[in-house]
C-alpha positions in Angstrom: 8.8 -11.6 8.4 10.8 -8.7 7.0 10.3 -7.8 3.3 12.7 -5.8 1.3 10.7 -3.4 -0.9 13.4 -2.6 -3.3 11.8 -1.8 -6.7 8.4 -0.9 -5.1 6.3 1.4 -7.2 4.3 3.5 -4.9 0.9 5.0 -5.8 -2.0 6.7 -4.1 -5.7 6.6 -4.9 -6.7 9.0 -7.6 -9.6 9.9 -5.3 -7.2 11.4 -2.8 -6.5 14.4 -5.1 -3.8 16.6 -3.6 -4.5 15.6 0.0 -2.1 13.5 2.0 -3.0 9.8 2.0 -1.6 6.4 2.2 0.4 5.0 -0.7 0.4 1.3 -1.8 3.0 -0.7 -3.6 1.4 -3.8 -5.1 3.9 -4.5 -7.9 6.2 -6.9 -5.9 5.7 -10.7 -5.7 4.2 -12.0 -2.5 3.8 -8.7 -0.6 1.8 -5.4 -0.7 3.4 -2.4 1.0 1.4 0.5 2.6 3.0 3.7 3.8 2.0 7.3 4.8 2.5 9.6 1.9 3.7 12.3 4.2 6.6 10.2 5.4 8.0 8.3 2.4 11.1 7.1 4.3 9.1 6.1 7.4 7.7 2.7 8.4 5.9 0.5 5.9 3.1 -2.0 6.7 3.2 -5.2 4.6 0.4 -7.5 3.8 -0.1 -10.8 2.0 -1.6 -10.0 -1.4 -4.7 -12.1 -0.7 -5.4 -10.4 2.6 -4.9 -7.0 0.9 -7.4 -7.9 -1.9 -10.0 -9.0 0.7 -9.5 -5.7 2.7 -9.9 -3.6 -0.4 -13.1 -5.5 -1.5 -14.5 -5.1 2.0 -13.7 -1.4 2.0 -15.4 -0.9 -1.3 -18.6 -2.5 0.0 -18.6 0.1 2.8 
């Protein structure tokens, strides 16, 4: 499924400081976008919001 990410608000973790990182847009209904902060016009991975929340929760647990 192709999602249009018009209106996406991109952010990166405050823990990344000034280093390059991934950016996440989670302000759109039904989709979370993830992209490389070094290539803002490059490809974007999209995830179902529930899957993204599970991924983040798992990552936080280590």
